[in-house]
C-alpha positions, 0 to 999 in steps of 0.5 A: 949279450941280449939282442937289440929290440926289434923294430915294429913291423910297418904297415902295408905300403902306401895305396894310390888315392884312387885305390883308397877312394875305390875301396871306400866306395865299395865298403860304403855300398856294402854297408848300404846293402846290408842296411837295406836287407835288414830293413826289408826283414824288419819292415813287417814288424814296424808297428811291433817295434814302435810299440816296444820303443813307446812302452816306457812312455805308455806305461806311465801315461795317465789312465784314459790317455794314449799317444796320438798322430797329428799328421795324416801320414804319421801312422805309416811314416813314423814306424817306417822311420823307426824301422829304418833307424833300427836296421842301421843300429842292428847293422852297426857291427857290420858298419864298424867292421867295414870301418876297421877293414878300411883303416887296418892297413894303416896300423902296425902289427901291435896296434892291430892286436889292440884294435880288435878288442877295441872294435868289439868294445865299441860295439858293446858300448854302443848297444850298452848306451842305448840299453842304459837309455831305454831301461834307466833314463826313459822311465825316470824322464817320462815319469817326471814329465807325465807327473809334472803336467798341470791340472786339466792338461791331458798327456797325449804325446804325438808319435812322431815327436816321441820318436824324434825325442827317443832317437836323439837320446839313443844316439846321444847315449850310444855315442857317449858310451864310446868315450873309452874307445876314443880315449884309447885311440887318441893315446894309441896314435900319439895325439895325446898322452895319459898325463894330458888326459889326467890334467884335463879332467876338470875341463872334461867334467864341465864339457860333459855337462855342457854336452849333456845340455846340448844333446838331451832335452831341456831337463836336469834328469836326462842331462845329468844321466848323460853327463855322469856316465860320460865322465865315468867312461872318460876315467875308464878310458884313462885307465885303459890308456895306461895299458897301450903303447903310443906310436913313436915319432918314427912310427907316426912318420912312417905310417900311411895314415900320417 
């Protein structure tokens, strides 16, 4: 006669609220420290970083035009802000690792085996979304904008306005590429099931285009280029969600994170 199925190994016991807050504070301090250290190493190359980020637009600008700085402090503050944000993007693996270290005690053993691949996938997907924006979306969007200028209008974009524009797109595409990870996590903790995700597909498609309109500039190209990958990544999330075992009601009740 076969042995009964062994119950899953429970997570570590409850921690006092003060201990949770103390650990959270220490991890936030580590994140800030690493962020500032990376920023200090990148600051010398601030202008080079801005030149790299602005290349997709500068390559498509009409001959005889260039980017401009309309504010007195923009030539310094704009590369400074870009370097600060770039340091945060580079530190993202460490940031996600600290988040993982904070929530790991509340996971079951079988969930930890899944969470590590999810952590790595979330890092790669975030960078993949930014790369997609830079190499695919930017050339198409900027090519359309520069070619649509009326006669007699010189395309000379302000460097600070350009930075705000591209950072919005970077963040929108980076976060949207995390949809498969978010979907798997929702199924893993038992909030939704695969059947519910499949039934919600028509609403998700509408929601993807709505999010595309909100998070991207008011042009059809960037909206569509954000909405379509979001929908495809949602389908990928459903596919991988079929491979995970969601928490049982007993596990949800026993978990310290419940």
